[in-house]
N, C-alpha and C positions, 0 to 999 in steps of 0.2 A: 505491497499499499504506500502512493506515495505522501510527501505530505500536506500536498493541498488533498489528497482525500482523506489523511485525518482531519484535516479541518472540516471539512465538508460535514466527516461523521460528526465530530464533536457539535455543531451547529444543529444537527438531527438529534442528539442526544439532549440539546438544550430544549430543542423544542419539543421532544416527546413527553418531555417533564413540566411542560407548561412555563417556562420559565424563558419568557421572551424577551425581557429586556437585557439579559447578558446574550442570550441568543442571538437577538437582531445585531448586537455590536461586531458579534463575530461572524454573523451573516455578512456585513457589509467589509471586512477583515476578508473574506473569500473572494465579495465581488470585484474588490480593489486588485485583488493577485493576479485576476486575468486581466487587466488593461483595457478591457473591451470595453470600447465607447456604448455597444445596445446593451450589454449588461448594466453598464454603470446608469445608464438614461432608466432603464426599469429598478434599480434599486432606489432611483431618485424619486421616481414614482410612487414608489410603494412606501417611501419612508412619509410623504406628503399625505399618503391617503392616511398611515397607520396614527399620525396627528390630528386627524379630522374623524378619525373613528375609534378613540382613544378604549372604548368597552369594546369591539368585535374581535374580541380574542381569537376567537373559532377562526373567523374569516378570515383574520390576519396571517394565523399558521398556516392556514389552507394554500395562502399567496404567497407568504415567505417559502412553502417547500415547494411552489412549481418553479420560483425563482431560484431557489438552492438544486433543483434539480437540472437546468440551464447552465449552473454556473461549475456544477460538476463534470459536464461533458467536453469543458476548455481544456486545454493542455496548457499546463503553466508548467516554466521550466524553472526549475529550482535554482537560486544563485548558491554557489558552493560558499561554506561560512566556516572553514577549519583553517585557513591561514589568518594570522591577526594582521590589523591593518593598522595598529600601531605597538610600537615595541619602545620600553622607555627601561632604559639599563642604569641603575644607580644616578637618578635624577638628583642633583640637592640644588638648592636655591636659598641663599644667605641673604639679610638685608643689613648687616653689619656684625662687627664683631659681639656686640653685646646684646643684638635683636633677634627676634624671630629665624628660625633656620628650617626649613622643610627637607625631609630624607636622611639618606637615599631612598631613594623610591624605585623598584626595578618591576614589571606588569607588562603583559600583551592584552590589549583590546581587542574582540573578535565580533564579528558583524552575527546581530542574532540573538546576543544576548546583552543579559543587564546588570551592570554594576553599580550598587550603591555603596555609595561614600559616606561614612560616616565620622562621627565626635563634634566635642564640644565645641562651641565658637571662639575662634582666635586659636584653632590646631593646625589649620592649613587647607581646608579644605576649598576653598575657593582659590588660594594659591594654587595648586594642582590643577585645579579647571581651568585655569587660564592660561596652566602653562602648556595643558595637554591641548586646550586650542589656538594655540602659539600666539595667545595675545599679550604675554610677557617673556622674557628671556629668562633662563637659567645658569647657574652657574658651573656645575659638573653634569658630566653623565653625557649618555647619547638618548637620542630621540628619534626613531623612524616612523615614517608613515609609506602603507601601500594602499593606495585608493584603490580603484578598477580602473580605472586611467588617472594617469598624470596630468595635475591643474597646467591649464594654460596659463595662468595669473591669478591674481590676488584672489579677484571677483570669484574664481573659480573653484580657488582654494572656501573660501567663504561658504560656495553652496555645499563642499563636499563634508566641511568641517562647522559645525553651527555650534556657537554658545548661548545661550538663553541667559542673562542673566534676573538675579532674584525681582530688581524693581526693570520695568522694561517703559518703555517710551511710548508715549502719549501719540496718539495715532486720531486722522479726521476724516470724517465721511462715515459710510456704513460700513459696517463688518465685512458684508460680502463684497463691495466695490475695492475695499483695501487687499481682498483675497485674489480678486480678477488682477487688480493690477501685478501681484506677483510673478502670474504666470504671463501677463503682457509681457514684460520683459526680457521674458525666453522665448519672445515670439510664436506663444503658442497660438492661433488662431480662436477667432471669438468663439465658434460654436463649441470647440474641443476645453476651450478657457472654461465657458460658462457649465458645463459639465461635468469639469473636474474639480472647480471649486467648488458646487452643490454636491458632488460627493464627498466630499473633505469637512464640508459643514453639516451634510447628514452624521459621517462618522463620527465627529466630534462631538454630536449631541446640541450641535449650534441652529438648527432648524428654524426652532423659531425667536433665533436673536439677529437673522443674517440681515433684517433691514434696522437694527440699534446702531450708536454711536456709542464711543466709548466711556461717554459720561452716563449710560443707559446700561453699562455692564457692570457685575457685581466681581469682583476680583476672580475668582474660579473661572469666570467667561472669559475672564482678560486671558487668563494662562491660558483657556482651551482655543483662542484665538492666535495666540503665540505659536502655539505647535499645529495649528493647523497651516500657520502662514507658514512656517519653516518646512513641515512636510508637505506640503507642495511645492518646495525645490530639490524634494529628494536626496536628500542627504545620506552620508555615507555613515557619519558618526556624531552626536548629540548629545550634548555636556548641558546640563539641566541645574542650576543653582538655587539650592532649595525653592523647587518648585511646589511644595505643599504648605510652605509658610502659612498663606490666607487660607486655606481651604479648611473647610469643617471635617470631621472624622469621615462622614458617609464621602463628602465630595474625593478627600484623598483616596479611597478605596476604588471610588470607580476610575480616577484619573491614572492611578495605578496598573489598575489592572487592563486599561486602556492600552497604556505606554508596552507592557508587556507585550500585549497581541501583536500592535504595530510594531514592533521591533521584531519578532519574528516573522514577518512577512516572506512569504514564501520565494519570489523574486525579487523582490526588494528588504531586504535583513539592514537593521539597521546595528551599531554598535551604540548603547547608551548608556551614557554614567550620569545618574543622578546623586545629588547630595541634600542632604535631609538630617534634622534631628529628631524625625519621625522613626525610629530603630526596627520597632518591630513591624510598622508596616509595610517598612522597605528590604526588609528579610525577609519577606514572605515572596515577593516575587525576583528578587534578586538572584542571577545564578552566582554570583560573586560577593561577597561585601569587603568593602574595603575599610579600615580602622585607621583614623590619623589622632594619634595624642601627642603633643609637645614636639608637632611636625616628626615624629616618629610613622613607620609605617606598618602595619599587621593585615591580615587578612585571615577569611575563617578558615582557612586552608592550615592555619600555623597554628596549632594548639599546642602549647609545652605540655610539658609533663605535670605541673601544678594543676592544668588547666584538666586532662585527662586523665588523672589520679581522683576527681571528685563528681560526687552529683553535685551542682549549684541550683538553687532553687530559690525564686524570690516571691516572697508572699506579703500582700499587702491585707493585714486583718487587724480589727482592733483589739485582737486579745493581747495581752501580756506576754514580756518577755519569760515571766518566771511560768506563764500558761504553757507555750512554747515549748522550756524544757523539759516540763513533765511529758508533755505529749511524746517527746524526741527519744527521750531517756533509753528506748530500748532499740535504736533506729542509728545508733554508730555515725550518733553526728560528733561533728569535730568542731563545729565553730557557729557563732550564729550573732552576726550583724546587724545593726541598725543602719538601714542606710538611704538617707532621703526620705524617709518617710515610709518605707518596706523594710523587711526583714530579707535577707540575705543568707540563706543557712546553707552549711558545707557538710556533707556527706561522706564516708566511704565510696567508691568506686563501686561495690558489691551490691549498695541500698539501691530499690528502684522506686521508681517516681512513683508507682500506682499502690508500693508500700508506705508512700509519704502522705498520698492521697485518703489511702484507708486510716491510717492513724487520727489526721485530722476529722474527718467525717466520724470515728468512733468516738471521737472525744468530743463533738460539737461544735464544732469551732466557727465562729463565724467567718467565713474568705470572701474578702471583695474582690480578690482574682490570685491565681497561682501560676507559676511558670517557671517549667524546668531550662535553666540560661545554660547550659554546662556546654551548649555549641554554638550559643550566639554570643555577638561582638558586647551584648549589656553586659557580660560579665569582666570586660575591660573598662568598664564605668565604674563599678563597684568597687568599695574598698575591702 
């Protein structure tokens, strides 16, 4: 089964379970992979029908299945993603003898992969993103880029390698007109411009906002606009600096899922690096998590002996320290810390997570949340 067929099958599963929200977004991903303007127009028409008939779920699923059958018949060429498009070796950046220093950082970035960049403020996330985006220089090391074709000039490079800062510039006119202007700069014909623009508007959930102006959009939809404008340029690498900063929890989850799916495009995969302080949300969608602390690099494949020798559990509970010590007295607990309003407990590696859950349940301890952080970069944040 090809990757295109796998993605079509995934859409079928969503519709079988009547999950039309996520299923339709993934349907549009499959449609975009075809690069077929006829398919695009049918997907656009279906988007418009869906917005005008929000209660007609069964009919909508029926129409979606018809379009999905047409999409499945289109031959989609899969883009190879084995080779890295960026290779960094011992990158270092210093701002003076007594000021911040980043690195050394060594990493490989591949298309179709999502890289989460996490760390507290002031630890070098933005600096690393800007170095990778060739916006600032570095002092030591090497940085090599291998794109599908060599950039002809600086403008071509900025098309392939796009950095979106946390605060974006204000724009004027309607959302749709601004997006059409992007494709007009690439010489796309008016008819194809209209089709591709509306398809991107549909995919990023901007259908009911396409005629609005900057001042009429929330922070979340401004970020979606920036993504739409960038994706129309077909970048090969996308670097996002705190894209979740101004979004509510639900919007964060939706946009991360969208980014993951878009990065995994069959015929135009993207290498995606996103920095964020929303650690758990980023870990869910990232193929690799990069952690920076005081400019020093770690990732979630680098587990030292201290990390792997323990089961580390984070617990938010109104229970007292004494109560938890009593609950865990028979579970080989080695350490109990109170860190940032939550408890962090360290058990021997022989202890199982479900044993900890059972002990808390049997003692009827009230739990706000509990999480196993043994393999999470969260463990780097706790004392």
